[in-house]
C-alpha positions as CSV (number, residue, x, y, z in Angstrom):
1,M,54.0,-19.3,-13.8
2,V,50.3,-18.1,-13.8
3,A,48.2,-19.6,-16.6
4,H,46.9,-17.2,-19.1
5,S,43.3,-18.3,-18.4
6,E,43.7,-17.5,-14.7
7,I,44.8,-14.0,-15.5
8,F,41.9,-13.6,-17.9
9,F,39.2,-14.7,-15.5
10,S,40.9,-12.8,-12.6
11,K,40.7,-9.6,-14.7
12,C,37.1,-10.4,-15.7
13,A,36.2,-10.8,-12.0
14,Q,37.8,-7.5,-11.2
15,F,35.9,-5.8,-14.1
16,R,32.7,-7.3,-12.8
17,E,33.3,-6.0,-9.2
18,Q,34.1,-2.6,-10.6
19,G,31.1,-2.6,-13.0
20,E,33.4,-2.3,-16.1
21,F,32.5,-3.8,-19.5
22,I,29.3,-5.3,-18.1
23,D,27.1,-6.3,-21.1
24,V,24.3,-8.3,-19.4
25,R,22.2,-8.3,-16.3
26,L,20.6,-11.5,-15.1
27,K,17.5,-11.4,-13.0
28,V,16.7,-14.3,-10.7
29,G,13.6,-13.6,-8.5
30,E,14.0,-10.1,-7.2
31,D,17.8,-10.1,-7.4
32,E,19.8,-8.8,-10.4
33,F,23.4,-9.9,-11.2
34,V,25.8,-8.2,-13.6
35,A,28.0,-10.3,-15.8
36,H,29.9,-10.5,-19.1
37,R,28.4,-12.6,-21.9
38,I,31.8,-14.0,-22.8
39,V,32.4,-15.4,-19.3
40,L,28.9,-16.9,-19.2
41,A,29.3,-18.4,-22.7
42,A,32.7,-19.8,-21.9
43,N,31.5,-21.6,-18.7
44,S,27.9,-22.6,-19.6
45,D,26.6,-24.5,-22.6
46,Y,23.2,-23.0,-21.7
47,F,24.4,-19.4,-22.1
48,H,26.6,-20.3,-25.0
49,T,23.5,-21.6,-26.9
50,M,21.5,-18.6,-25.8
51,F,24.0,-16.1,-27.0
52,A,25.4,-17.8,-30.1
53,H,22.2,-19.1,-31.8
54,G,20.2,-15.9,-32.1
55,M,17.7,-16.5,-29.3
56,K,15.8,-13.4,-28.2
57,E,17.9,-13.2,-25.0
58,S,21.1,-12.7,-27.1
59,N,20.3,-9.1,-27.6
60,Q,18.6,-8.3,-24.3
61,E,20.3,-6.2,-21.7
62,V,18.4,-7.9,-18.8
63,I,17.7,-11.6,-19.0
64,E,15.2,-13.1,-16.6
65,L,16.0,-16.6,-15.4
66,E,12.6,-18.0,-14.5
67,D,13.1,-21.6,-13.4
68,E,12.1,-23.2,-10.1
69,N,15.5,-25.0,-10.1
70,I,17.4,-21.7,-9.8
71,S,17.3,-19.8,-6.6
72,S,19.0,-16.4,-6.2
73,G,21.5,-17.8,-3.7
74,A,22.4,-20.8,-5.8
75,F,22.7,-18.7,-8.9
76,K,25.1,-16.3,-7.1
77,I,27.3,-19.2,-6.2
78,V,27.3,-20.6,-9.7
79,L,28.0,-17.2,-11.3
80,D,30.8,-16.4,-8.8
81,S,32.4,-19.8,-9.7
82,M,32.4,-18.9,-13.4
83,Y,34.7,-16.0,-12.5
84,N,36.9,-17.5,-9.8
85,G,36.6,-21.3,-10.3
86,E,35.6,-21.9,-6.7
87,I,32.3,-22.9,-5.3
88,N,31.1,-22.1,-1.8
89,V,28.8,-25.0,-0.9
90,N,27.9,-26.6,2.3
91,D,25.6,-29.5,3.4
92,E,22.5,-27.2,3.3
93,N,23.0,-25.7,-0.2
94,V,24.9,-28.2,-2.2
95,C,21.8,-29.8,-3.8
96,E,20.3,-26.4,-4.6
97,V,23.6,-25.3,-6.3
98,L,23.8,-28.6,-8.1
99,L,20.3,-28.2,-9.5
100,A,21.1,-24.7,-10.7
101,A,24.4,-25.7,-12.2
102,D,22.9,-28.7,-13.9
103,H,20.1,-26.6,-15.4
104,L,22.6,-23.9,-16.6
105,Q,24.9,-26.6,-17.9
106,V,28.0,-25.4,-15.9
107,S,29.8,-28.8,-15.9
108,S,32.6,-27.6,-13.6
109,V,30.2,-26.7,-10.9
110,V,28.1,-29.9,-11.4
111,Q,31.4,-31.9,-11.0
112,Q,32.5,-30.0,-7.9
113,C,29.0,-30.4,-6.2
114,C,29.0,-34.2,-7.0
115,E,32.5,-34.5,-5.5
116,Y,31.3,-32.6,-2.4
117,L,28.3,-34.9,-2.0
118,I,30.3,-38.1,-2.5
119,Q,32.8,-37.1,0.2
120,L,30.1,-36.6,2.8
121,K,29.7,-39.2,5.5
122,F,26.2,-40.5,4.8
123,D,23.8,-42.4,6.9
124,V,21.5,-44.9,5.1
125,Q,18.7,-42.3,4.8
126,T,21.0,-39.8,3.2
127,Y,22.2,-42.3,0.6
128,R,18.5,-42.9,-0.4
129,C,17.9,-39.2,-0.8
130,V,21.1,-38.6,-2.8
131,I,20.5,-41.6,-5.2
132,M,16.9,-40.6,-5.7
133,F,18.0,-37.0,-6.3
134,A,20.6,-38.1,-8.9
135,D,18.1,-40.4,-10.6
136,R,15.4,-37.7,-10.8
137,H,17.7,-35.1,-12.3
138,G,19.6,-37.5,-14.6
139,L,23.0,-37.1,-12.8
140,K,24.4,-40.4,-13.9
141,D,27.9,-40.0,-12.3
142,L,26.4,-39.2,-8.9
143,K,24.0,-42.0,-9.2
144,E,26.7,-44.5,-10.1
145,I,29.0,-43.4,-7.3
146,T,26.3,-43.4,-4.7
147,G,25.2,-46.9,-5.9
148,S,28.8,-48.0,-5.5
149,K,28.7,-46.8,-1.9
150,M,25.3,-48.4,-1.2
151,A,25.9,-51.9,-2.8
152,P,28.5,-53.0,-0.2
153,I,26.2,-52.1,2.7
154,Y,23.0,-53.5,1.2
155,E,22.3,-55.7,4.2
156,E,22.5,-52.6,6.5
157,I,20.2,-50.7,4.1
158,C,17.6,-53.5,4.3
159,E,17.5,-53.1,8.1
160,K,15.9,-49.7,7.6
161,E,12.4,-50.6,6.7
162,E,11.5,-47.2,5.2
163,F,14.5,-47.2,2.9
164,L,13.3,-49.8,0.4
165,S,9.7,-48.7,0.6
166,H,10.6,-45.2,-0.5
167,M,12.9,-46.1,-3.3
168,N,11.6,-46.2,-6.9
169,A,11.7,-49.5,-8.8
170,D,14.3,-48.4,-11.4
171,V,16.8,-47.2,-8.8
172,L,16.3,-50.4,-6.7
173,S,16.7,-52.6,-9.8
174,A,19.9,-50.8,-10.8
175,L,21.2,-51.4,-7.2
176,L,20.3,-55.1,-7.2
177,C,22.0,-55.6,-10.6
178,R,25.4,-54.3,-9.4
179,D,28.3,-56.7,-9.3
180,D,29.5,-55.2,-6.0
181,L,26.2,-55.8,-4.2
182,R,26.9,-57.5,-0.9
183,A,24.2,-59.6,0.7
184,P,24.2,-62.8,2.8
185,S,22.4,-64.8,0.1
186,E,20.3,-64.5,-3.0
187,N,17.3,-65.5,-0.8
188,F,18.0,-62.5,1.4
189,V,17.9,-60.2,-1.6
190,F,14.7,-61.8,-2.8
191,K,13.0,-61.4,0.6
192,S,14.3,-57.8,0.9
193,V,12.3,-56.7,-2.2
194,M,9.1,-58.7,-1.5
C-alpha cells in the first residue's frame, strides 16, 4: 500500500512540473525555481520559520536566496529532494549540497549527504578534509563518525606529515581524546603532536 505522504508529495511534484498551484519563486543567482510554500515549509525549518513567523519573505512572490553556501546547482538538488525524497549527489557535489541543505535546515538531505560521505572510501587526506569541513560547519554527527574512522588508523595518519600540520587544535584534541584511538604508545601520541 502506498503511503498517503508519498501520494501527496508525488502529486505536488507533478503540480510543480506542470506549473500548477505555484505560489513562490526562489531566485538563486541568475536561476529561478518554482515551488509550493507548503512543500518548502514541510521539509525545511528555514522556510517554515520564514513563512510562519511573518518575515517579509512570507508575502513575496519571488524570494532571493543570497548566501554564498547556496549555489544554483546545489539548491536544485535540495529542492528536488523536497518533492521526491531522493538526492542526486556524487563525489564532486556532495559537500556543496550538504552546505546548502544545512543552511536551509533540510535535515533529511543533510542526513543523506552525511551517509554518502561516510560510505566513501577515504584516503588519509580526505579524512582530514571531511573532519575539518564537519567541524567548520557544526555537523556533529559527520564529525563524530569521521573521527571514529580516523581513530583506529591514527598511526597511519601520523605518517602523513601534512595531515597533523593542517588540522586545527580543537579537532586534533577531540581525536586524541577518543577511547578508540589506536597508537603504539602514549609516547608515540605525544611525539606526534610535538
